[in-house]
NUTOR-130544 format. One line per field, with one value per residue: y, x, z of N, C-alpha, C in turn; residue number from 0; chain. Coordinates in pm, whole numbers, padded with zeros to 5 digits. Each point is the difference from the previous one (the first is absolute). Example, Ala and Ser with C-alpha at 12.3 -4.5 7.8 and 13.67 -1.06 7.14 Angstrom:
REM residues 2
n.yy = -00569/00105
n.xx = 01319/-00035
n.zz = 00780/-00072
ca.yy = 00119/00119
ca.xx = -00089/00082
ca.zz = 00000/00006
c.yy = 00120/00109
c.xx = 00090/-00077
c.zz = 00000/00073
i = 0/1
ch = A/A
***
This chain:
REM residues 314
n.yy = 07768/00059/-00071/00070/00000/-00130/-00014/00078/-00072/-00113/00044/00044/-00116/-00058/00078/-00016/-00130/-00004/00073/-00077/-00106/00049/00034/-00116/-00055/00071/-00013/-00125/00006/00077/-00089/-00081/00053/00094/-00079/00120/-00017/00016/00127/-00053/00024/00110/-00070/00084/00084/00088/00047/00126/-00002/00052/00062/00100/00037/00016/00103/00051/00033/-00125/00069/-00093/-00067/00001/-00129/00072/-00053/-00127/-00085/-00074/-00128/-00027/-00064/-00084/-00082/00073/-00011/00127/00033/00058/-00118/00051/-00074/-00063/00085/00042/00056/00097/-00116/00103/-00047/00014/-00047/-00076/00028/00067/-00120/00036/-00042/-00053/-00131/-00006/-00031/-00122/-00027/-00035/00102/-00073/00064/00069/-00009/-00032/-00055/00024/00122/00012/00055/-00083/-00063/00029/00102/-00007/00133/00005/-00103/00078/00085/00010/-00079/00115/-00033/00095/00036/00046/00096/-00015/00124/-00066/00003/00003/00117/00058/-00060/00014/00094/-00016/-00020/00073/-00121/-00027/00011/00094/00023/00118/00089/00090/00083/00099/00073/00091/00127/00020/00105/00102/00051/00045/-00093/-00056/-00077/-00082/-00074/-00126/-00043/-00116/00025/-00089/-00119/-00089/00089/-00071/-00027/00065/00113/-00003/00128/-00071/-00033/-00114/-00026/-00084/00077/-00130/00013/-00006/00049/00041/00105/00065/00049/00065/00069/00120/00055/00056/-00111/-00003/-00111/00047/-00104/00080/00040/00018/-00018/-00102/-00035/00038/-00071/-00092/00023/00009/-00114/-00031/00064/-00074/-00114/-00065/-00102/-00094/-00103/-00085/-00080/-00087/-00069/-00111/-00007/00132/-00023/-00083/00080/00104/-00074/-00048/00126/00049/-00100/00021/00126/-00087/00080/00039/00117/-00090/-00074/00043/-00016/-00115/-00017/00064/00107/00078/00080/-00092/00081/00111/-00015/00083/00072/00087/00120/00038/-00109/00070/00131/00036/00021/-00100/00040/-00009/00124/00019/00061/00120/-00001/00061/00115/00029/00117/-00003/00070/-00043/-00122/00036/-00086/-00039/-00016/-00128/-00032/-00095/00076/00087/00046/00101/00038/00113/00016/00103/-00046/-00063/-00092/-00053/-00099/-00034/-00116/-00050/-00056/-00014
n.xx = 09743/00080/00110/00007/-00135/00001/00108/-00061/-00115/00069/00068/-00119/-00059/00107/-00004/-00134/00015/00101/-00075/-00106/00080/00060/-00122/-00043/00111/-00015/-00134/00020/00103/-00076/-00095/00105/-00011/00083/00088/-00007/00122/-00009/00023/00118/-00034/00072/00093/00071/00096/-00064/-00007/00042/-00122/00001/-00105/00070/-00004/00128/-00042/00102/00036/-00048/-00085/00068/-00114/-00102/00027/00111/00024/00044/-00009/00088/-00040/00129/00035/00040/00018/-00114/00007/-00003/00123/-00039/-00065/-00123/00059/-00118/-00003/00053/00113/-00089/-00064/-00023/-00109/-00043/00122/-00042/-00115/-00015/00056/00099/-00070/00122/-00027/-00050/-00114/-00001/-00128/00010/00073/00100/-00020/00091/00098/00067/-00123/00026/-00053/00069/-00092/00081/-00016/00121/-00065/-00063/-00010/00125/00016/-00072/00076/-00111/00065/00065/-00024/-00063/00073/-00116/00030/-00122/-00030/-00045/-00128/-00062/-00039/00106/00044/-00132/00027/00107/-00107/00101/00028/00128/-00001/-00070/-00112/00036/-00100/00050/-00051/-00025/00000/-00067/00031/-00074/00075/-00082/-00065/-00065/-00088/00085/00078/-00075/00109/-00036/00123/-00043/00129/00000/00004/-00043/00033/00112/-00043/00116/-00031/-00026/00036/00060/-00126/00069/-00053/-00104/-00003/-00034/-00115/-00009/-00120/00103/-00064/-00030/00120/-00113/00090/-00005/00009/00115/00066/-00028/00071/-00012/-00040/00068/-00058/00105/-00097/-00052/00128/00012/-00110/00048/00121/-00061/-00068/00113/00039/-00090/-00009/-00099/00078/-00080/-00003/-00032/-00032/00067/-00110/00038/-00133/00027/00118/-00062/-00106/00082/00076/-00111/-00046/00120/00004/-00129/00043/00086/00003/00107/-00025/-00094/00099/00084/-00096/-00032/00130/00011/00072/-00105/00020/-00063/-00073/00058/-00055/-00104/-00010/-00092/00011/-00023/00081/00046/00006/-00127/00059/00058/00119/-00032/00050/00100/00052/-00051/00098/00080/00039/00113/-00068/00105/-00103/-00120/00049/-00093/-00093/00063/-00121/00042/-00114/-00090/-00026/-00102/00045/-00051/-00032/-00002/-00007/00057/-00099/00110/-00087/00067/-00084/00044/00040/-00087/00048/-00102
n.zz = 04903/-00088/-00007/-00112/-00012/00030/-00075/-00091/00023/00003/-00105/-00050/00042/-00047/-00108/-00004/00029/-00084/-00084/00031/-00004/-00108/-00046/00046/-00046/-00112/-00005/00027/-00084/-00083/00034/-00010/00123/-00051/00048/00058/-00036/00128/-00033/00012/00124/-00017/00058/-00072/00033/00074/-00123/00003/-00058/-00123/00047/-00055/-00127/00033/-00074/-00066/00125/00004/00075/00068/-00014/00085/-00004/-00005/00119/-00008/00102/-00065/00015/00019/-00114/00094/-00106/-00012/00130/-00037/00025/-00114/00010/00018/00093/00012/00100/-00116/00039/00019/00028/00079/-00064/00126/00027/-00101/00061/-00110/-00016/-00080/-00104/00004/-00001/-00123/00063/-00056/-00030/00127/-00037/00052/00114/-00062/00089/-00110/-00006/00129/00015/00112/00079/00067/-00117/-00041/-00053/00119/00011/-00044/00085/00081/-00068/-00073/-00086/-00015/00127/00070/00105/00047/00085/00052/00037/00109/00037/00117/-00050/-00054/00112/-00015/00090/-00076/-00078/-00044/-00049/00021/-00132/00066/-00065/-00046/00001/-00083/00094/-00085/00112/-00073/00026/-00109/00016/00001/-00103/00105/00025/00090/-00076/00072/-00014/-00021/-00029/-00047/00019/00097/-00058/00089/00092/-00006/00123/00002/00061/00130/-00008/00096/-00007/-00020/00118/00001/00108/00010/00063/00132/-00036/-00073/00050/-00116/00019/00022/-00068/00053/-00118/-00033/-00034/-00130/-00017/-00124/-00068/-00082/-00113/-00080/-00090/00069/00014/-00125/-00029/00080/-00051/-00119/00022/00062/-00109/-00063/00067/00060/00043/-00050/00084/-00096/00101/-00077/-00037/00062/00004/00004/00055/00084/00008/00010/00081/00059/-00004/00033/00088/00028/00000/00052/00107/-00067/00060/00036/00053/-00094/-00092/00058/00019/-00115/00034/00014/-00106/-00075/-00075/00047/00120/00001/00110/-00041/00060/-00126/-00007/00102/-00027/00000/00117/-00063/-00046/-00128/-00015/-00085/00106/-00019/-00088/00084/-00055/00057/00002/-00081/-00057/00035/-00008/-00090/00034/-00109/-00049/00007/00061/-00026/-00105/00012/-00116/00068/-00126/00069/-00132/00065/00079/00044/00039/00099/-00034/00122/-00052/00081/00105/00084
ca.yy = 00095/-00065/00006/00131/00095/-00040/00042/00146/00028/-00038/00098/00125/-00018/-00005/00137/00076/-00043/00049/00144/00023/-00031/00105/00121/-00018/00012/00139/00082/-00044/00052/00144/00025/-00035/00113/-00022/00031/00103/-00006/00130/00047/-00004/00129/00010/-00021/00064/00121/00101/00122/00112/00017/00108/-00045/00061/00065/00119/00074/00082/00118/-00031/00005/-00120/00022/-00124/-00086/-00009/-00117/-00106/-00114/-00116/-00108/00001/-00116/00030/00009/00120/00118/00080/00070/00136/-00003/00023/-00127/00016/-00027/00061/00142/00094/-00058/00037/00079/00131/00090/00030/00098/00131/-00013/00025/-00104/00051/-00080/-00050/-00134/-00057/-00065/-00131/-00004/00030/00133/-00003/00115/00105/00057/00099/00112/00047/00144/00049/-00009/00116/-00011/-00065/00073/-00014/-00134/-00006/00071/-00071/00062/00112/00083/00091/00016/00140/00013/00110/00030/-00021/00009/-00103/00004/-00031/-00130/-00104/-00023/-00099/-00134/-00035/-00074/-00037/-00104/00043/00085/00119/00105/00128/00108/00137/00096/00135/00109/00091/00133/00089/00091/-00071/-00103/-00094/-00132/-00111/-00118/-00114/-00078/-00124/00006/-00120/-00114/-00130/00018/-00093/00060/-00068/00019/00110/00054/-00088/-00137/-00074/-00116/00015/-00052/-00037/00011/-00128/-00090/-00033/00097/00106/00111/00123/00115/00117/00027/00129/-00014/-00125/-00020/-00065/-00045/00070/00015/00130/00109/00027/00067/00142/00057/00013/00115/00120/00001/00045/00147/00056/-00017/-00106/-00135/-00096/-00139/-00077/-00141/-00084/-00140/-00096/-00065/00076/-00051/-00137/00002/00059/-00100/-00104/00055/00017/-00133/-00047/00076/-00040/00094/-00070/00035/00043/00024/00131/00104/00000/00036/00118/00131/00054/00143/00039/00028/00044/00044/00116/00045/00140/00036/00006/-00134/-00038/00094/00097/00132/00004/00014/-00123/00031/00079/00143/00090/00040/00143/00037/00131/00105/00059/00145/00063/-00093/-00064/-00135/-00007/-00131/-00063/-00122/00017/00124/00051/00144/00069/00135/00092/00117/00003/-00062/-00147/-00062/-00144/-00069/-00136/-00112/-00110/-00005/-00132
ca.xx = 00109/00127/00105/00068/-00078/00008/00132/-00003/-00083/00075/00108/-00057/-00034/00125/00052/-00088/00026/00132/-00012/-00075/00088/00099/-00066/-00031/00125/00045/-00085/00022/00129/-00011/-00082/00074/00085/00143/00070/00101/00103/00022/00138/00065/00023/00131/-00001/00118/-00025/-00087/00070/-00087/-00018/-00091/-00135/-00039/00118/00046/00096/00101/-00056/-00118/00012/-00066/-00111/-00062/-00052/00090/00088/-00049/00089/-00039/00099/00094/00092/00117/00121/-00004/-00002/00121/00033/-00054/-00145/-00053/-00053/-00079/00073/00133/00003/-00036/-00096/-00135/-00062/-00046/00114/00040/-00093/00061/00123/-00022/00051/00108/-00003/-00135/-00027/-00122/-00086/00047/00146/00050/00056/00139/00037/00054/-00105/-00074/00075/-00061/-00011/00121/00111/00024/-00062/-00130/-00102/00029/-00041/-00145/-00053/-00014/00087/-00058/-00080/00070/-00059/-00018/-00065/-00095/-00042/-00143/-00040/-00098/-00114/00041/00065/-00099/00003/00101/-00037/00077/00118/00087/-00058/-00132/-00002/-00079/-00014/00050/-00091/00047/-00105/00051/-00095/00042/-00058/-00014/-00112/-00114/00027/00102/-00042/00055/00000/00085/00028/00077/00091/00085/-00072/00064/00139/00035/00061/00125/00029/-00065/00113/00112/-00044/-00011/-00086/-00106/00034/-00125/-00006/00016/-00108/00011/-00069/00089/00024/-00034/00070/00002/00130/00002/00060/-00030/00085/-00078/00068/-00063/00079/00069/-00091/-00086/00084/00002/-00132/-00017/00078/-00076/-00126/00025/00009/-00129/-00100/00025/-00015/-00070/00004/-00124/00039/-00065/-00016/00085/-00076/00011/00112/-00029/-00100/00061/00091/-00080/-00059/00104/00039/-00106/00009/00119/00110/00127/00062/-00110/00041/00062/-00100/-00097/00059/00082/-00064/-00072/-00029/-00083/-00141/-00028/-00136/-00001/-00128/00005/-00092/-00136/-00057/-00029/-00097/-00050/00051/00141/00025/00024/00089/00116/-00027/00057/00136/00026/00142/00028/00030/00127/00002/-00069/-00016/-00131/-00001/-00068/-00055/00063/-00071/-00100/-00077/-00074/00024/-00124/00028/-00113/00059/00144/00033/00013/00010/00032/-00083/00050/-00092/00035/-00077/-00041
ca.zz = 00018/-00035/00101/-00003/00079/00141/00051/00020/00115/00120/00017/00048/00141/00076/00009/00089/00137/00039/00019/00125/00113/00010/00047/00142/00075/-00005/00087/00137/00048/00022/00117/00120/00041/-00005/00125/-00023/00104/00064/-00009/00131/00063/00064/00144/00054/00080/-00060/-00038/-00032/-00143/-00039/-00032/-00125/-00060/00070/-00085/00067/00066/00080/00145/00051/00092/00045/-00105/-00116/00016/00089/00013/-00080/00006/-00112/00008/00082/-00081/-00083/00085/-00010/00123/-00002/00019/00135/00047/00122/00122/-00001/00038/-00106/-00093/00043/-00108/00046/00005/-00137/-00057/-00019/-00078/-00142/-00090/-00083/-00123/-00025/00053/-00055/00099/00040/00007/00134/00024/00044/00080/-00086/-00085/00076/00055/00123/00011/00064/-00095/-00085/-00132/00011/-00075/-00142/-00040/00000/-00117/-00127/-00101/-00072/00088/00090/00133/00036/00131/00011/00137/00025/00138/00034/-00092/-00136/-00001/00030/00144/00036/-00044/-00119/00041/-00111/-00085/-00047/-00120/00025/-00101/00050/-00033/00020/00032/-00015/-00010/-00106/00025/-00114/00017/00054/00099/-00042/-00045/00076/-00085/00035/-00120/00014/-00115/-00003/00057/00017/00044/00108/00118/00037/00142/00070/00075/-00029/00026/-00124/00018/00098/00131/00067/00145/00069/-00037/-00141/-00085/-00048/00091/-00072/00055/-00087/-00062/-00069/-00132/-00070/-00117/-00104/-00122/-00110/-00121/00001/-00034/00116/00101/-00035/00027/00145/00044/-00036/00073/00137/-00003/-00039/00105/00098/-00052/00084/-00045/-00001/00003/-00100/00043/-00069/-00106/-00125/-00078/-00038/-00107/-00118/-00054/-00064/-00122/-00100/-00045/-00089/-00125/-00073/00018/00011/00126/00088/00138/00009/-00018/00109/00128/-00014/00020/-00115/00008/-00113/00023/00136/00030/00089/00056/00038/00107/-00052/-00003/00137/00057/-00098/00034/-00040/-00143/-00076/-00111/00038/00023/-00098/00033/-00007/-00010/00057/-00098/00044/-00001/00112/00111/00000/-00056/-00129/-00027/-00115/-00037/-00107/00016/-00116/-00023/-00041/-00051/-00005/-00060/00017/00128/-00005/00133/00003/00098/00023/-00023/00092/00125/00047
c.yy = -00073/00024/00136/00102/-00033/00045/00151/00037/-00031/00101/00133/-00010/00000/00142/00083/-00037/00054/00151/00033/-00025/00109/00130/-00008/00016/00146/00086/-00040/00054/00148/00033/-00031/00117/-00039/00042/00096/-00003/00140/00038/-00001/00140/00004/-00012/00066/00120/00099/00128/00105/00019/00114/-00058/00057/00063/00130/00070/00081/00125/-00026/00008/-00115/00039/-00133/-00080/-00012/-00123/-00099/-00111/-00118/-00108/-00004/-00121/00038/00019/00124/00129/00071/00075/00141/00003/00034/-00128/00022/-00042/00062/00147/00088/-00052/00028/00086/00138/00102/00035/00100/00138/-00005/00009/-00111/00062/-00070/-00058/-00145/-00049/-00067/-00141/-00012/00031/00140/-00016/00130/00114/00066/00110/00106/00050/00152/00061/-00002/00128/-00023/-00068/00069/-00011/-00139/-00013/00065/-00093/00066/00108/00095/00087/00002/00148/00006/00123/00016/-00015/00027/-00106/-00004/-00042/-00136/-00114/-00046/-00110/-00142/-00038/-00063/-00027/-00121/00033/00084/00113/00082/00131/00112/00134/00090/00140/00099/00101/00133/00082/00100/-00080/-00103/-00096/-00134/-00105/-00127/-00105/-00088/-00124/-00012/-00119/-00112/-00120/00011/-00094/00074/-00082/00010/00114/00050/-00085/-00145/-00070/-00120/00029/-00065/-00036/00019/-00139/-00100/-00030/00096/00108/00114/00131/00117/00116/00022/00128/-00009/-00137/-00006/-00086/-00043/00057/-00007/00134/00117/00034/00068/00150/00065/00020/00122/00130/00009/00048/00152/00063/-00004/-00109/-00136/-00088/-00138/-00060/-00147/-00079/-00141/-00092/-00064/00074/-00056/-00141/-00005/00056/-00099/-00109/00049/00013/-00135/-00057/00071/-00034/00097/-00077/00028/00045/00034/00137/00111/00007/00053/00130/00129/00052/00148/00049/00022/00041/00045/00117/00030/00144/00028/00002/-00136/-00050/00087/00100/00141/00014/00012/-00137/00023/00088/00144/00085/00048/00151/00022/00141/00099/00071/00152/00060/-00094/-00067/-00138/00000/-00143/-00059/-00127/00025/00123/00034/00149/00062/00143/00080/00134/-00008/-00066/-00152/-00050/-00149/-00063/-00143/-00103/-00113/00007/-00141/-00075
c.xx = 00131/00104/00069/-00074/00006/00132/00003/-00081/00072/00112/-00052/-00038/00126/00057/-00085/00025/00134/-00004/-00072/00087/00105/-00060/-00031/00126/00048/-00083/00016/00130/-00007/-00082/00073/00088/00146/00061/00113/00099/00024/00147/00063/00029/00139/-00013/00120/-00035/-00088/00079/-00103/-00005/-00098/-00136/-00051/00125/00034/00103/00097/-00066/-00123/00032/-00080/-00107/-00057/-00056/00089/00090/-00066/00104/-00056/00106/00085/00093/00129/00125/00005/-00001/00134/00025/-00055/-00151/-00035/-00070/-00073/00082/00138/-00010/-00032/-00101/-00144/-00065/-00045/00114/00051/-00093/00066/00132/-00033/00066/00104/00005/-00140/-00012/-00131/-00080/00050/00150/00047/00061/00143/00032/00054/-00103/-00077/00094/-00075/-00005/00123/00120/00012/-00060/-00136/-00104/00024/-00039/-00151/-00061/-00008/00091/-00072/-00080/00091/-00074/-00006/-00082/-00089/-00039/-00150/-00027/-00106/-00117/00040/00067/-00090/00014/00097/-00031/00063/00130/00089/-00056/-00138/00014/-00099/-00013/00045/-00090/00063/-00120/00058/-00115/00055/-00072/-00002/-00110/-00120/00044/00107/-00061/00072/-00012/00096/00013/00081/00090/00095/-00072/00093/00148/00027/00069/00123/00026/-00087/00099/00122/-00034/-00023/-00094/-00104/00044/-00130/00010/00014/-00109/-00003/-00068/00097/00011/-00017/00066/-00009/00141/-00012/00057/-00035/00088/-00074/00090/-00074/00090/00075/-00093/-00091/00079/00008/-00134/-00022/00076/-00074/-00128/00019/00012/-00135/-00100/00041/-00031/-00070/00009/-00139/00038/-00082/-00018/00092/-00073/00012/00109/-00029/-00099/00058/00094/-00076/-00059/00104/00050/-00103/00005/00125/00115/00129/00071/-00105/00046/00060/-00103/-00095/00059/00079/-00075/-00062/-00026/-00081/-00144/-00029/-00145/00006/-00142/00017/-00104/-00145/-00067/-00037/-00109/-00041/00053/00149/00011/00019/00089/00114/-00040/00069/00137/00015/00149/00018/00036/00127/-00003/-00063/-00022/-00134/00011/-00083/-00044/00063/-00071/-00097/-00087/-00070/00025/-00127/00035/-00129/00053/00152/00044/-00001/00017/00026/-00079/00053/-00109/00046/-00087/-00036/-00069
c.zz = -00024/00109/00006/00085/00148/00061/00025/00123/00131/00026/00054/00146/00088/00018/00095/00145/00050/00029/00130/00122/00019/00054/00148/00084/00007/00095/00145/00057/00027/00124/00130/00040/00002/00132/-00032/00117/00055/-00008/00138/00052/00064/00151/00067/00084/-00075/-00025/-00039/-00152/-00026/-00035/-00132/-00063/00073/-00088/00082/00058/00083/00148/00058/00102/00044/-00118/-00122/00006/00094/00004/-00079/00012/-00128/00013/00071/-00082/-00087/00083/-00007/00131/00007/00020/00145/00043/00132/00122/00004/00037/-00120/-00098/00041/-00108/00045/00005/-00139/-00067/-00004/-00073/-00149/-00083/-00092/-00136/-00016/00047/-00058/00110/00028/00012/00142/00007/00050/00074/-00084/-00087/00070/00054/00122/00002/00066/-00095/-00081/-00138/00003/-00087/-00150/-00051/-00007/-00123/-00120/-00103/-00080/00086/00088/00134/00033/00127/-00001/00147/00012/00147/00027/-00097/-00140/-00010/00039/00146/00040/-00044/-00134/00045/-00122/-00076/-00049/-00127/00021/-00127/00064/-00051/00034/00023/-00005/-00007/-00100/00019/-00128/00029/00049/00103/-00051/-00041/00084/-00084/00054/-00124/00037/-00121/-00007/00074/00017/00035/00117/00112/00037/00149/00052/00104/-00035/00032/-00132/00011/00106/00132/00073/00152/00062/-00036/-00149/-00095/-00047/00100/-00076/00071/-00099/-00053/-00080/-00141/-00057/-00125/-00100/-00116/-00121/-00123/00005/-00031/00117/00111/-00028/00032/00150/00052/-00030/00083/00143/00008/-00029/00115/00097/-00063/00102/-00063/00005/-00014/-00101/00056/-00081/-00117/-00132/-00089/-00049/-00116/-00129/-00066/-00073/-00131/-00109/-00050/-00096/-00135/-00081/00010/00023/00132/00100/00140/00016/-00009/00118/00129/-00006/00027/-00129/00022/-00118/00045/00144/00015/00097/00045/00045/00109/-00046/-00010/00139/00059/-00107/00026/-00035/-00151/-00062/-00120/00051/00028/-00105/00045/-00016/-00010/00052/-00112/00044/00011/00125/00119/00006/-00064/-00128/-00027/-00125/-00043/-00114/00026/-00131/-00010/-00058/-00039/-00006/-00050/00012/00131/-00013/00143/-00015/00113/00019/-00025/00092/00121/00033/-00111
i = 0/1/2/3/4/5/6/7/8/9/10/11/12/13/14/15/16/17/18/19/20/21/22/23/24/25/26/27/28/29/30/31/32/33/34/35/36/37/38/39/40/41/42/43/44/45/46/47/48/49/50/51/52/53/54/55/56/57/58/59/60/61/62/63/64/65/66/67/68/69/70/71/72/73/74/75/76/77/78/79/80/81/82/83/84/85/86/87/88/89/90/91/92/93/94/95/96/97/98/99/100/101/102/103/104/105/106/107/108/109/110/111/112/113/114/115/116/117/118/119/120/121/122/123/124/125/126/127/128/129/130/131/132/133/134/135/136/137/138/139/140/141/142/143/144/145/146/147/148/149/150/151/152/153/154/155/156/157/158/159/160/161/162/163/164/165/166/167/168/169/170/171/172/173/174/175/176/177/178/179/180/181/182/183/184/185/186/187/188/189/190/191/192/193/194/195/196/197/198/199/200/201/202/203/204/205/206/207/208/209/210/211/212/213/214/215/216/217/218/219/220/221/222/223/224/225/226/227/228/229/230/231/232/233/234/235/236/237/238/239/240/241/242/243/244/245/246/247/248/249/250/251/252/253/254/255/256/257/258/259/260/261/262/263/264/265/266/267/268/269/270/271/272/273/274/275/276/277/278/279/280/281/282/283/284/285/286/287/288/289/290/291/292/293/294/295/296/297/298/299/300/301/302/303/304/305/306/307/308/309/310/311/312/313
ch = A/A/A/A/A/A/A/A/A/A/A/A/A/A/A/A/A/A/A/A/A/A/A/A/A/A/A/A/A/A/A/A/A/A/A/A/A/A/A/A/A/A/A/A/A/A/A/A/A/A/A/A/A/A/A/A/A/A/A/A/A/A/A/A/A/A/A/A/A/A/A/A/A/A/A/A/A/A/A/A/A/A/A/A/A/A/A/A/A/A/A/A/A/A/A/A/A/A/A/A/A/A/A/A/A/A/A/A/A/A/A/A/A/A/A/A/A/A/A/A/A/A/A/A/A/A/A/A/A/A/A/A/A/A/A/A/A/A/A/A/A/A/A/A/A/A/A/A/A/A/A/A/A/A/A/A/A/A/A/A/A/A/A/A/A/A/A/A/A/A/A/A/A/A/A/A/A/A/A/A/A/A/A/A/A/A/A/A/A/A/A/A/A/A/A/A/A/A/A/A/A/A/A/A/A/A/A/A/A/A/A/A/A/A/A/A/A/A/A/A/A/A/A/A/A/A/A/A/A/A/A/A/A/A/A/A/A/A/A/A/A/A/A/A/A/A/A/A/A/A/A/A/A/A/A/A/A/A/A/A/A/A/A/A/A/A/A/A/A/A/A/A/A/A/A/A/A/A/A/A/A/A/A/A/A/A/A/A/A/A/A/A/A/A/A/A/A/A/A/A/A/A/A/A/A/A/A/A/A/A/A/A/A/A
***
C-alpha cells in the first residue's frame, strides 16, 4: 500500500472520529434538562382585574373580577386596591361596564356605572339595542327564578276563534333576550347565607333589537307573554361553534337577540281533542245580520240551486 492511500485512510478515520464526538455532545446536550428561570411574581398591592373580556354593557357577576398582585410603581389611584374603601368584589356585582375591559386588565372606578348613577340602564344597553318592559306573573316569569343578566326566550300564547272550536297555539317568536332588570332591581340581592334571593315580580326589562321591540308591542295586544329561561351553556356552545366556522363576529352573533325561524305548537299537537289548523273565518253580512262564511269552500250546483260547503275542520 502506497503512502497516498494510507494518508486517505488516516484522514477518513479522523473525520469519522470527529463526527462521532460531535454527535455525542449534541445528543448529550439535548438530553440534559434546561433550567427555566421562573418569571418573577409581582409583590406589590393586590388590585382588582378582569378574569375575562368585559365588553361595554356587561353586568358584573360572580367570577368576572378577582384580586391580583400588581407592581407598586404601576398602581394607579383609580384602581380598586384590596383593603381600600369600595374595593369589595361582592358590592361591585350588578354594576355595568362603561368602557371595554380586556382580560387581566385592572378595573378602574371610571369604567363602571352603579345602579344608583344616572343613565345606568342606558349604559347597560349594547349599542344598537333597545330596552323594553313586559308584564309577567309567577307562572309566566319562571316563578321568580329569572335574574338580571340571564337570557330568556319569549313565547306568545293566543286563542284564535272562528267557525267551530277555537285554535289554541303558542309561538316562540324571540330568543336569547338578555334580562336587564326585574321590576326595578338591577342586580341579584343574595340572602344572608349567600344564596340568590328569589322574589316574585311583575315587570321584566329586556334588551332587544328595534324590530323585536315592535313585535313585543303587537304580541301583548294579541295574547299573553311568557318567559322561558335559557341555560348559560347555549351561548358558550354557539360561540365555540361560530368561532370554529370562522365567523368574523362570533361574539355578537352568539350573544345577540334572535327573531328568525320562530317555532310554534298548536292544541292538536298536545291533545287529539284540540284543533291543529286555523279555524274557519266568518264575516258579518251587512244586510240581514247573518254571518256569511268567507273561508275555503266548495260551490255545489244542482240545477239552478248553488250551495256553498265550507272546507276545513279538525
